[in-house]
A tleap script that builds the chain and sets N, CA, C and O, in Angstrom:
source leaprc.protein.ff14SB
mol = sequence {
  NASP VAL ILE LEU LYS LYS VAL ALA PRO GLU
  THR LYS ILE GLU ALA VAL THR VAL ASP GLY
  GLN PRO GLY TYR TRP LEU GLU GLY ALA HIE
  PHE PHE SER TYR LEU ASP ARG ALA GLY ASP
  MET GLN SER GLU GLN VAL ARG LEU ALA GLY
  ASN VAL LEU LEU TRP GLU ARG GLY THR ARG
  THR LEU ARG LEU GLU ALA ASP ILE SER LYS
  GLU GLU ALA LEU ARG ILE ALA ALA SER LEU
  CASP
}
set mol.1.N position { 127.451 -67.933 137.608 }
set mol.1.CA position { 128.623 -68.794 137.693 }
set mol.1.C position { 129.892 -67.967 137.604 }
set mol.1.O position { 129.937 -66.952 136.909 }
set mol.2.N position { 130.907 -68.400 138.304 }
set mol.2.CA position { 132.196 -67.721 138.301 }
set mol.2.C position { 133.229 -68.657 137.713 }
set mol.2.O position { 133.282 -69.838 138.058 }
set mol.3.N position { 134.052 -68.126 136.822 }
set mol.3.CA position { 135.162 -68.889 136.250 }
set mol.3.C position { 136.428 -68.111 136.545 }
set mol.3.O position { 136.551 -66.950 136.153 }
set mol.4.N position { 137.370 -68.738 137.232 }
set mol.4.CA position { 138.651 -68.115 137.530 }
set mol.4.C position { 139.736 -68.911 136.841 }
set mol.4.O position { 139.708 -70.142 136.835 }
set mol.5.N position { 140.699 -68.201 136.258 }
set mol.5.CA position { 141.798 -68.870 135.579 }
set mol.5.C position { 143.094 -68.141 135.908 }
set mol.5.O position { 143.198 -66.928 135.722 }
set mol.6.N position { 144.069 -68.880 136.392 }
set mol.6.CA position { 145.380 -68.303 136.658 }
set mol.6.C position { 146.152 -68.235 135.351 }
set mol.6.O position { 146.200 -69.201 134.590 }
set mol.7.N position { 146.761 -67.064 135.100 }
set mol.7.CA position { 147.563 -66.926 133.883 }
set mol.7.C position { 149.045 -66.739 134.196 }
set mol.7.O position { 149.880 -66.758 133.292 }
set mol.8.N position { 149.368 -66.561 135.456 }
set mol.8.CA position { 150.763 -66.432 135.871 }
set mol.8.C position { 150.970 -67.305 137.096 }
set mol.8.O position { 150.140 -67.288 138.005 }
set mol.9.N position { 152.058 -68.070 137.144 }
set mol.9.CA position { 152.271 -68.992 138.262 }
set mol.9.C position { 152.314 -68.305 139.624 }
set mol.9.O position { 151.948 -68.912 140.631 }
set mol.10.N position { 152.755 -67.048 139.672 }
set mol.10.CA position { 152.855 -66.359 140.959 }
set mol.10.C position { 151.526 -65.793 141.449 }
set mol.10.O position { 151.424 -65.367 142.600 }
set mol.11.N position { 150.515 -65.783 140.597 }
set mol.11.CA position { 149.202 -65.280 140.993 }
set mol.11.C position { 148.523 -66.284 141.919 }
set mol.11.O position { 148.519 -67.486 141.656 }
set mol.12.N position { 147.947 -65.769 143.012 }
set mol.12.CA position { 147.232 -66.611 143.967 }
set mol.12.C position { 145.762 -66.211 143.967 }
set mol.12.O position { 145.433 -65.025 143.982 }
set mol.13.N position { 144.879 -67.212 143.950 }
set mol.13.CA position { 143.437 -66.990 144.019 }
set mol.13.C position { 142.907 -67.833 145.166 }
set mol.13.O position { 143.154 -69.037 145.232 }
set mol.14.N position { 142.175 -67.190 146.072 }
set mol.14.CA position { 141.629 -67.898 147.225 }
set mol.14.C position { 140.146 -67.561 147.377 }
set mol.14.O position { 139.767 -66.389 147.380 }
set mol.15.N position { 139.316 -68.588 147.502 }
set mol.15.CA position { 137.893 -68.366 147.784 }
set mol.15.C position { 137.754 -67.907 149.225 }
set mol.15.O position { 138.358 -68.490 150.125 }
set mol.16.N position { 136.956 -66.855 149.453 }
set mol.16.CA position { 136.729 -66.308 150.794 }
set mol.16.C position { 135.235 -66.055 150.974 }
set mol.16.O position { 134.456 -66.176 150.028 }
set mol.17.N position { 134.850 -65.706 152.186 }
set mol.17.CA position { 133.471 -65.327 152.479 }
set mol.17.C position { 133.459 -63.875 152.922 }
set mol.17.O position { 134.210 -63.481 153.814 }
set mol.18.N position { 132.601 -63.082 152.293 }
set mol.18.CA position { 132.467 -61.666 152.607 }
set mol.18.C position { 131.061 -61.428 153.118 }
set mol.18.O position { 130.097 -61.505 152.356 }
set mol.19.N position { 130.940 -61.142 154.397 }
set mol.19.CA position { 129.635 -60.869 154.999 }
set mol.19.C position { 128.630 -61.974 154.658 }
set mol.19.O position { 127.471 -61.698 154.349 }
set mol.20.N position { 129.093 -63.234 154.719 }
set mol.20.CA position { 128.233 -64.383 154.459 }
set mol.20.C position { 128.079 -64.765 153.001 }
set mol.20.O position { 127.405 -65.747 152.691 }
set mol.21.N position { 128.689 -64.008 152.098 }
set mol.21.CA position { 128.576 -64.265 150.665 }
set mol.21.C position { 129.935 -64.677 150.099 }
set mol.21.O position { 130.970 -64.295 150.644 }
set mol.22.N position { 129.943 -65.463 148.998 }
set mol.22.CA position { 131.222 -65.876 148.424 }
set mol.22.C position { 131.968 -64.716 147.785 }
set mol.22.O position { 131.367 -63.783 147.254 }
set mol.23.N position { 133.286 -64.796 147.848 }
set mol.23.CA position { 134.148 -63.806 147.218 }
set mol.23.C position { 135.483 -64.444 146.891 }
set mol.23.O position { 135.679 -65.639 147.107 }
set mol.24.N position { 136.414 -63.634 146.361 }
set mol.24.CA position { 137.731 -64.140 145.965 }
set mol.24.C position { 138.796 -63.125 146.315 }
set mol.24.O position { 138.621 -61.926 146.098 }
set mol.25.N position { 139.895 -63.606 146.854 }
set mol.25.CA position { 141.059 -62.804 147.175 }
set mol.25.C position { 142.123 -63.124 146.142 }
set mol.25.O position { 142.493 -64.288 145.988 }
set mol.26.N position { 142.631 -62.113 145.423 }
set mol.26.CA position { 143.641 -62.290 144.382 }
set mol.26.C position { 144.915 -61.579 144.779 }
set mol.26.O position { 144.892 -60.413 145.172 }
set mol.27.N position { 146.027 -62.285 144.675 }
set mol.27.CA position { 147.350 -61.710 144.909 }
set mol.27.C position { 148.173 -61.918 143.657 }
set mol.27.O position { 148.200 -63.019 143.107 }
set mol.28.N position { 148.845 -60.877 143.200 }
set mol.28.CA position { 149.689 -60.974 142.018 }
set mol.28.C position { 148.986 -60.449 140.779 }
set mol.28.O position { 147.855 -59.967 140.855 }
set mol.29.N position { 149.655 -60.542 139.639 }
set mol.29.CA position { 149.129 -60.040 138.371 }
set mol.29.C position { 147.843 -60.776 138.006 }
set mol.29.O position { 147.738 -61.992 138.165 }
set mol.30.N position { 146.875 -60.019 137.516 }
set mol.30.CA position { 145.588 -60.630 137.190 }
set mol.30.C position { 144.795 -59.720 136.257 }
set mol.30.O position { 145.116 -58.544 136.082 }
set mol.31.N position { 143.754 -60.295 135.664 }
set mol.31.CA position { 142.744 -59.490 135.000 }
set mol.31.C position { 141.397 -60.092 135.320 }
set mol.31.O position { 141.312 -61.245 135.741 }
set mol.32.N position { 140.357 -59.331 135.125 }
set mol.32.CA position { 139.015 -59.698 135.550 }
set mol.32.C position { 138.085 -59.550 134.359 }
set mol.32.O position { 138.004 -58.471 133.773 }
set mol.33.N position { 137.379 -60.617 133.989 }
set mol.33.CA position { 136.401 -60.576 132.908 }
set mol.33.C position { 135.028 -60.910 133.460 }
set mol.33.O position { 134.905 -61.666 134.424 }
set mol.34.N position { 134.008 -60.353 132.855 }
set mol.34.CA position { 132.650 -60.569 133.329 }
set mol.34.C position { 131.663 -60.341 132.193 }
set mol.34.O position { 132.000 -59.734 131.176 }
set mol.35.N position { 130.431 -60.838 132.378 }
set mol.35.CA position { 129.358 -60.574 131.419 }
set mol.35.C position { 128.618 -59.330 131.869 }
set mol.35.O position { 128.188 -59.236 133.018 }
set mol.36.N position { 128.467 -58.364 130.951 }
set mol.36.CA position { 127.727 -57.157 131.309 }
set mol.36.C position { 126.227 -57.420 131.179 }
set mol.36.O position { 125.816 -58.534 130.854 }
set mol.37.N position { 125.414 -56.402 131.430 }
set mol.37.CA position { 123.957 -56.579 131.409 }
set mol.37.C position { 123.421 -57.019 130.057 }
set mol.37.O position { 122.360 -57.639 129.979 }
set mol.38.N position { 124.150 -56.701 128.992 }
set mol.38.CA position { 123.736 -57.099 127.648 }
set mol.38.C position { 124.213 -58.505 127.302 }
set mol.38.O position { 123.905 -59.016 126.226 }
set mol.39.N position { 124.967 -59.138 128.212 }
set mol.39.CA position { 125.490 -60.476 127.966 }
set mol.39.C position { 126.795 -60.490 127.200 }
set mol.39.O position { 127.219 -61.544 126.725 }
set mol.40.N position { 127.450 -59.325 127.067 }
set mol.40.CA position { 128.725 -59.223 126.360 }
set mol.40.C position { 129.882 -59.351 127.352 }
set mol.40.O position { 129.801 -58.862 128.478 }
set mol.41.N position { 130.953 -60.009 126.922 }
set mol.41.CA position { 132.130 -60.189 127.767 }
set mol.41.C position { 132.922 -58.891 127.835 }
set mol.41.O position { 133.229 -58.286 126.808 }
set mol.42.N position { 133.251 -58.470 129.047 }
set mol.42.CA position { 134.066 -57.285 129.300 }
set mol.42.C position { 135.278 -57.719 130.111 }
set mol.42.O position { 135.209 -58.699 130.854 }
set mol.43.N position { 136.387 -56.998 129.975 }
set mol.43.CA position { 137.602 -57.332 130.727 }
set mol.43.C position { 138.217 -56.088 131.330 }
set mol.43.O position { 138.196 -55.013 130.731 }
set mol.44.N position { 138.770 -56.248 132.532 }
set mol.44.CA position { 139.582 -55.219 133.160 }
set mol.44.C position { 141.014 -55.695 133.086 }
set mol.44.O position { 141.305 -56.854 133.382 }
set mol.45.N position { 141.902 -54.817 132.697 }
set mol.45.CA position { 143.301 -55.185 132.546 }
set mol.45.C position { 144.010 -55.222 133.894 }
set mol.45.O position { 143.476 -54.781 134.912 }
set mol.46.N position { 145.210 -55.753 133.874 }
set mol.46.CA position { 146.030 -55.889 135.074 }
set mol.46.C position { 146.256 -54.522 135.721 }
set mol.46.O position { 146.551 -53.530 135.054 }
set mol.47.N position { 146.108 -54.512 137.023 }
set mol.47.CA position { 146.465 -53.351 137.830 }
set mol.47.C position { 147.366 -53.870 138.935 }
set mol.47.O position { 147.048 -54.868 139.581 }
set mol.48.N position { 148.456 -53.219 139.148 }
set mol.48.CA position { 149.426 -53.722 140.118 }
set mol.48.C position { 149.517 -52.860 141.374 }
set mol.48.O position { 150.532 -52.895 142.069 }
set mol.49.N position { 148.471 -52.088 141.676 }
set mol.49.CA position { 148.498 -51.222 142.844 }
set mol.49.C position { 148.432 -52.023 144.135 }
set mol.49.O position { 148.943 -51.575 145.161 }
set mol.50.N position { 147.832 -53.163 144.107 }
set mol.50.CA position { 147.717 -53.961 145.320 }
set mol.50.C position { 146.930 -55.220 145.079 }
set mol.50.O position { 146.560 -55.533 143.947 }
set mol.51.N position { 146.679 -55.933 146.137 }
set mol.51.CA position { 145.874 -57.146 146.051 }
set mol.51.C position { 144.413 -56.764 145.876 }
set mol.51.O position { 144.043 -55.608 146.079 }
set mol.52.N position { 143.584 -57.729 145.499 }
set mol.52.CA position { 142.187 -57.436 145.167 }
set mol.52.C position { 141.259 -58.402 145.881 }
set mol.52.O position { 141.515 -59.604 145.946 }
set mol.53.N position { 140.182 -57.855 146.413 }
set mol.53.CA position { 139.070 -58.637 146.939 }
set mol.53.C position { 137.883 -58.405 146.014 }
set mol.53.O position { 137.472 -57.263 145.806 }
set mol.54.N position { 137.332 -59.479 145.457 }
set mol.54.CA position { 136.136 -59.419 144.611 }
set mol.54.C position { 135.005 -60.119 145.339 }
set mol.54.O position { 135.204 -61.188 145.916 }
set mol.55.N position { 133.800 -59.515 145.316 }
set mol.55.CA position { 132.640 -60.155 145.902 }
set mol.55.C position { 131.385 -59.559 145.306 }
set mol.55.O position { 131.412 -58.489 144.699 }
set mol.56.N position { 130.291 -60.262 145.485 }
set mol.56.CA position { 129.010 -59.787 144.977 }
set mol.56.C position { 128.138 -59.313 146.118 }
set mol.56.O position { 128.135 -59.899 147.201 }
set mol.57.N position { 127.413 -58.268 145.871 }
set mol.57.CA position { 126.395 -57.782 146.794 }
set mol.57.C position { 125.171 -57.515 145.928 }
set mol.57.O position { 125.128 -56.544 145.173 }
set mol.58.N position { 124.174 -58.395 146.049 }
set mol.58.CA position { 122.999 -58.294 145.178 }
set mol.58.C position { 123.400 -58.586 143.750 }
set mol.58.O position { 123.992 -59.628 143.470 }
set mol.59.N position { 123.084 -57.681 142.847 }
set mol.59.CA position { 123.415 -57.866 141.431 }
set mol.59.C position { 124.715 -57.178 141.046 }
set mol.59.O position { 125.063 -57.140 139.866 }
set mol.60.N position { 125.437 -56.637 142.014 }
set mol.60.CA position { 126.666 -55.898 141.726 }
set mol.60.C position { 127.900 -56.711 142.128 }
set mol.60.O position { 127.900 -57.410 143.141 }
set mol.61.N position { 128.930 -56.602 141.325 }
set mol.61.CA position { 130.228 -57.167 141.673 }
set mol.61.C position { 131.094 -56.028 142.172 }
set mol.61.O position { 131.269 -55.024 141.483 }
set mol.62.N position { 131.634 -56.182 143.365 }
set mol.62.CA position { 132.450 -55.141 143.977 }
set mol.62.C position { 133.910 -55.559 143.987 }
set mol.62.O position { 134.233 -56.745 144.047 }
set mol.63.N position { 134.775 -54.575 143.928 }
set mol.63.CA position { 136.217 -54.809 143.870 }
set mol.63.C position { 136.897 -53.847 144.837 }
set mol.63.O position { 136.687 -52.636 144.769 }
set mol.64.N position { 137.703 -54.385 145.727 }
set mol.64.CA position { 138.490 -53.572 146.646 }
set mol.64.C position { 139.946 -53.873 146.362 }
set mol.64.O position { 140.403 -55.001 146.548 }
set mol.65.N position { 140.673 -52.867 145.911 }
set mol.65.CA position { 142.091 -53.040 145.587 }
set mol.65.C position { 142.904 -52.068 146.429 }
set mol.65.O position { 142.677 -50.859 146.388 }
set mol.66.N position { 143.842 -52.596 147.184 }
set mol.66.CA position { 144.659 -51.742 148.047 }
set mol.66.C position { 145.865 -52.530 148.534 }
set mol.66.O position { 145.912 -53.755 148.425 }
set mol.67.N position { 146.818 -51.820 149.062 }
set mol.67.CA position { 148.001 -52.450 149.631 }
set mol.67.C position { 147.722 -52.754 151.101 }
set mol.67.O position { 148.310 -52.155 152.001 }
set mol.68.N position { 146.796 -53.714 151.322 }
set mol.68.CA position { 146.388 -54.125 152.663 }
set mol.68.C position { 146.322 -55.641 152.716 }
set mol.68.O position { 146.373 -56.311 151.685 }
set mol.69.N position { 146.207 -56.173 153.922 }
set mol.69.CA position { 146.121 -57.627 154.087 }
set mol.69.C position { 144.730 -58.129 153.699 }
set mol.69.O position { 143.779 -57.355 153.589 }
set mol.70.N position { 144.639 -59.421 153.499 }
set mol.70.CA position { 143.340 -60.052 153.213 }
set mol.70.C position { 142.375 -59.805 154.364 }
set mol.70.O position { 141.203 -59.505 154.136 }
set mol.71.N position { 142.852 -59.928 155.584 }
set mol.71.CA position { 141.998 -59.746 156.756 }
set mol.71.C position { 141.422 -58.334 156.815 }
set mol.71.O position { 140.241 -58.155 157.116 }
set mol.72.N position { 142.258 -57.328 156.528 }
set mol.72.CA position { 141.790 -55.938 156.524 }
set mol.72.C position { 140.781 -55.710 155.400 }
set mol.72.O position { 139.779 -55.024 155.600 }
set mol.73.N position { 141.036 -56.275 154.224 }
set mol.73.CA position { 140.104 -56.139 153.098 }
set mol.73.C position { 138.749 -56.755 153.442 }
set mol.73.O position { 137.706 -56.174 153.143 }
set mol.74.N position { 138.766 -57.930 154.069 }
set mol.74.CA position { 137.506 -58.572 154.452 }
set mol.74.C position { 136.755 -57.746 155.494 }
set mol.74.O position { 135.527 -57.663 155.449 }
set mol.75.N position { 137.482 -57.133 156.435 }
set mol.75.CA position { 136.853 -56.298 157.444 }
set mol.75.C position { 136.196 -55.067 156.801 }
set mol.75.O position { 135.068 -54.709 157.140 }
set mol.76.N position { 136.910 -54.430 155.878 }
set mol.76.CA position { 136.357 -53.262 155.184 }
set mol.76.C position { 135.128 -53.648 154.369 }
set mol.76.O position { 134.106 -52.963 154.428 }
set mol.77.N position { 135.217 -54.729 153.616 }
set mol.77.CA position { 134.097 -55.167 152.773 }
set mol.77.C position { 132.866 -55.481 153.603 }
set mol.77.O position { 131.751 -55.139 153.207 }
set mol.78.N position { 133.049 -56.124 154.744 }
set mol.78.CA position { 131.920 -56.485 155.593 }
set mol.78.C position { 131.280 -55.261 156.225 }
set mol.78.O position { 130.118 -55.317 156.629 }
set mol.79.N position { 132.012 -54.152 156.321 }
set mol.79.CA position { 131.479 -52.944 156.959 }
set mol.79.C position { 130.642 -52.079 156.013 }
set mol.79.O position { 129.982 -51.139 156.456 }
set mol.80.N position { 130.666 -52.389 154.725 }
set mol.80.CA position { 129.935 -51.580 153.737 }
set mol.80.C position { 128.441 -51.887 153.797 }
set mol.80.O position { 128.044 -53.031 154.017 }
set mol.81.N position { 127.622 -50.863 153.600 }
set mol.81.CA position { 126.165 -51.070 153.571 }
set mol.81.C position { 125.694 -51.386 152.181 }
set mol.81.O position { 124.499 -51.591 151.965 }
savepdb mol mol.pdb
quit
């Protein structure tokens, strides 16, 4: 299960599809929390280098952060093996 919560009004979260799988496009200030393999909550702090594409591939959560458009991020993500 995925839980997303906006903490700043300017932050945008959009559900997207990455190579047929669900993902999320984030614009603006954000942080990312997840359950690790031991079931403990972990958090990544805000990074302002660029927008972020999050998606899952198998049991891994992948993150692409760059100063690129959503369309370019989706193209790059879909090209990964």
